[in-house]
C-alpha positions as CSV (number, residue, x, y, z in Angstrom):
1,M,30.5,-10.6,49.3
2,S,28.5,-13.5,51.2
3,Q,30.9,-15.7,54.1
4,D,30.7,-18.5,51.5
5,E,32.1,-16.9,49.0
6,K,36.1,-16.0,48.8
7,P,38.0,-12.6,47.7
8,P,39.5,-13.2,44.1
9,E,43.4,-14.4,44.6
10,R,45.5,-11.3,44.1
11,R,48.7,-12.3,41.7
12,R,51.7,-11.4,43.0
13,M,54.8,-11.4,40.4
14,V,57.5,-12.0,42.7
15,R,58.5,-14.4,45.7
16,L,58.7,-13.0,49.5
17,P,62.2,-11.0,49.2
18,T,65.3,-11.9,51.1
19,G,68.1,-10.0,53.2
20,G,67.0,-6.1,53.5
21,T,68.4,-3.1,55.3
22,A,66.3,-0.5,57.2
23,A,65.7,0.9,54.1
24,G,64.3,-2.5,52.8
25,R,62.7,-5.2,54.1
26,G,64.9,-6.0,57.5
27,M,65.5,-8.7,58.9
28,G,65.6,-7.6,62.1
29,Q,61.8,-7.6,61.8
30,K,60.9,-11.0,61.0
31,I,62.5,-11.9,64.0
32,R,61.0,-10.4,66.4
33,T,57.6,-11.7,64.7
34,A,58.8,-15.3,64.0
35,D,56.5,-16.6,67.2
36,K,53.5,-15.4,65.1
37,K,54.2,-17.3,62.0
38,S,53.8,-20.5,60.7
39,L,56.7,-23.3,60.6
40,S,56.8,-22.8,56.9
41,S,58.1,-18.8,57.4
42,Q,59.8,-19.5,60.4
43,E,61.6,-22.0,58.0
44,W,62.0,-19.5,55.8
45,I,63.5,-17.1,58.2
46,K,66.1,-19.4,59.4
47,R,67.5,-20.3,55.9
48,Q,67.7,-16.7,55.4
49,L,69.7,-16.3,59.2
50,S,72.2,-19.1,58.0
51,D,72.4,-18.5,53.8
52,K,76.0,-16.6,53.0
53,F,74.5,-14.6,50.1
54,S,72.0,-13.1,53.0
55,E,74.4,-12.4,55.5
56,K,77.2,-11.0,53.0
57,A,74.0,-8.6,51.6
58,R,72.9,-7.2,55.1
59,A,76.6,-6.3,55.4
60,E,77.2,-4.4,52.2
61,G,74.1,-2.9,52.4
62,W,72.1,-4.6,49.4
63,R,68.5,-5.1,49.3
64,S,68.7,-8.8,49.1
65,R,70.6,-11.9,48.0
66,A,69.5,-11.4,44.6
67,A,71.9,-8.5,44.1
68,F,74.3,-11.4,44.0
69,K,72.4,-13.2,41.0
70,L,72.8,-9.9,39.2
71,T,76.7,-9.4,39.6
72,E,77.6,-13.1,38.7
73,I,75.4,-12.4,35.3
74,D,76.8,-9.2,34.8
75,D,80.6,-10.2,35.8
76,R,80.1,-12.9,33.0
77,L,78.1,-11.0,30.0
78,H,78.4,-7.4,30.5
79,V,74.9,-6.8,30.5
80,I,75.3,-3.5,32.7
81,R,76.8,-0.9,30.1
82,D,78.5,2.7,31.3
83,G,75.8,5.3,30.8
84,S,72.5,2.7,30.1
85,R,69.1,2.9,30.9
86,V,67.4,0.0,32.8
87,I,63.6,-1.6,33.6
88,D,63.5,-4.3,36.2
89,L,60.2,-5.7,36.3
90,G,59.3,-6.9,39.1
91,A,61.9,-4.8,41.1
92,A,61.5,-5.6,44.9
93,P,62.9,-4.8,47.3
94,G,65.4,-3.4,44.9
95,G,68.5,-5.3,45.0
96,W,68.7,-5.6,40.7
97,V,68.0,-1.5,41.3
98,Q,70.9,-0.9,43.3
99,V,73.2,-3.5,41.2
100,A,72.4,-1.6,37.8
101,L,73.1,1.8,39.6
102,K,75.9,0.8,41.1
103,R,77.7,-0.6,37.6
104,G,76.7,2.6,35.4
105,A,73.2,2.9,34.5
106,L,72.1,6.2,33.7
107,A,68.4,5.9,34.7
108,V,66.9,2.6,36.2
109,A,62.8,2.4,36.1
110,G,61.5,-0.4,38.3
111,V,57.9,-1.4,39.2
112,D,56.6,-4.6,41.2
113,L,53.2,-5.4,42.5
114,L,54.7,-4.4,46.0
115,P,55.5,-0.9,47.2
116,I,59.5,-0.1,46.9
117,E,61.5,1.7,49.6
118,P,62.9,4.5,47.2
119,I,66.5,4.6,45.7
120,T,68.4,7.3,44.8
121,G,68.8,7.3,41.0
122,A,66.2,5.5,40.1
123,E,62.0,5.8,39.8
124,L,59.8,3.0,41.0
125,I,56.2,2.6,41.1
126,E,53.7,0.0,42.3
127,G,51.6,-2.4,39.9
128,D,51.4,-5.0,37.7
129,F,53.4,-4.3,34.2
130,T,51.1,-6.3,32.2
131,D,48.1,-3.6,33.4
132,P,47.5,-1.5,30.0
133,G,49.8,1.3,30.0
134,V,52.3,1.0,32.8
135,G,54.8,-0.4,30.2
136,E,54.6,2.8,28.6
137,R,54.6,4.7,32.0
138,L,58.2,3.0,32.9
139,L,59.4,4.5,29.8
140,E,58.3,7.8,30.5
141,L,59.9,7.8,33.6
142,L,63.1,6.4,32.1
143,G,63.3,9.1,29.2
144,G,63.6,6.9,26.6
145,P,63.6,3.3,25.0
146,P,66.1,0.9,27.6
147,D,68.8,-0.7,26.8
148,L,68.4,-3.3,29.2
149,V,65.4,-5.4,30.3
150,L,65.8,-7.5,33.7
151,S,62.9,-9.9,34.7
152,D,63.2,-11.5,38.6
153,M,59.5,-12.2,38.6
154,A,57.8,-15.4,39.5
155,H,54.4,-16.2,40.9
156,N,53.3,-17.3,43.7
157,T,53.1,-21.3,43.6
158,V,49.4,-22.7,44.3
159,G,50.5,-26.4,44.5
160,H,49.2,-27.5,41.2
161,R,51.9,-28.4,39.2
162,K,49.9,-28.1,35.6
163,T,48.6,-24.3,36.5
164,D,52.1,-23.6,38.2
165,H,54.2,-24.1,35.2
166,M,51.1,-22.4,32.9
167,K,51.7,-19.1,35.1
168,I,55.5,-19.2,34.8
169,V,56.0,-19.6,31.5
170,L,53.3,-16.8,30.7
171,L,55.2,-14.2,33.1
172,I,58.1,-15.1,31.4
173,E,57.0,-14.7,27.6
174,A,55.3,-11.4,28.8
175,A,58.5,-9.7,29.9
176,A,60.2,-11.7,27.3
177,D,57.1,-9.4,24.5
178,F,58.0,-6.2,26.3
179,A,62.1,-6.4,25.8
180,I,61.3,-7.4,22.3
181,T,58.9,-4.3,21.7
182,Y,60.9,-1.8,23.5
183,L,64.7,-3.0,23.7
184,K,67.0,-0.6,21.8
185,P,69.0,-2.2,19.0
186,G,71.9,-3.8,20.6
187,G,70.0,-4.4,23.8
188,S,69.8,-7.1,26.1
189,F,67.0,-9.2,28.7
190,V,67.7,-11.1,31.5
191,T,64.9,-13.3,33.1
192,K,64.4,-15.2,36.2
193,A,63.4,-19.1,34.3
194,F,63.2,-22.6,36.0
195,Q,64.6,-25.7,34.8
196,G,62.6,-28.4,33.5
197,A,59.9,-25.1,32.1
198,D,58.8,-25.6,28.8
199,L,60.9,-22.7,26.7
200,G,61.5,-24.1,23.8
201,G,59.9,-22.0,21.5
202,L,60.0,-19.1,23.5
203,K,64.1,-20.0,23.9
204,N,63.6,-20.1,19.6
205,R,62.0,-16.7,19.5
206,L,64.5,-15.2,21.0
207,R,67.4,-16.6,19.2
208,A,65.6,-14.9,16.2
209,E,65.4,-11.6,17.9
210,F,69.3,-11.7,20.0
211,E,72.8,-12.7,18.7
212,T,72.9,-14.9,21.3
213,V,70.7,-16.6,24.3
214,K,72.4,-18.1,27.4
215,F,71.2,-19.9,29.8
216,I,72.9,-18.6,33.6
217,K,72.5,-20.5,37.5
218,P,74.6,-18.0,39.9
219,E,76.5,-19.2,42.6
220,A,73.9,-17.4,44.9
221,S,70.8,-19.2,43.6
222,R,70.3,-21.7,46.0
223,K,71.4,-25.4,44.7
224,D,68.0,-27.9,45.2
225,S,66.4,-24.5,43.5
226,S,65.3,-25.3,40.1
227,E,66.0,-21.4,39.3
228,V,67.7,-20.2,36.7
229,F,68.2,-16.8,34.6
230,M,67.8,-16.7,30.5
231,V,70.2,-13.9,29.0
232,A,69.7,-12.6,25.8
233,L,72.2,-10.6,24.5
234,N,72.9,-8.1,21.7
235,K,69.0,-7.4,20.3
236,R,68.6,-7.4,15.9
């Protein structure tokens, strides 16, 4: 590669993880290295430290504040059942895996482009779930088809509105395709979405495949964020 050529961009499914423990992505390391980071990174760290859900996650041993998003979704819609099998797409750093196991899941398999520290009771792999063979590998690790597919994935934005929107929608659609293909009848699908995203076609498709489709913005989602979650219940 010549000096004038740029290396190909590596696609990442998830945003930088929030919160953390010594077993996950601890805030202590972020604090010690803050002076070496860009201003935007330092502002992110300060926001994490002052965020009540990040503080609560650290105190309770959750790997990220995202654990409270899934907890609220499950409290309201009961997507995690005792003895269920769960696949988590974009699982790093592992907060949703922890919630699924604590709430009675029998088996959990997760994948992410980022490495995930081991979690007892879960099978976790590093990779791109859209690559050939990764979906089948998750099913193999799970021991059968899932009762619940979770997706907290989101592309890193590039700053071009149309490009970012297209990447977001394509990733959500890929997760939905996976869920529709592999979920057991009666299973459910939870995916991160964004207000303003053009998801009309996907919403109609999910309504044809599931009995109920809802949008939820959990309290743990920051008020200034366009993040919402699409929940499809009871696959036909």
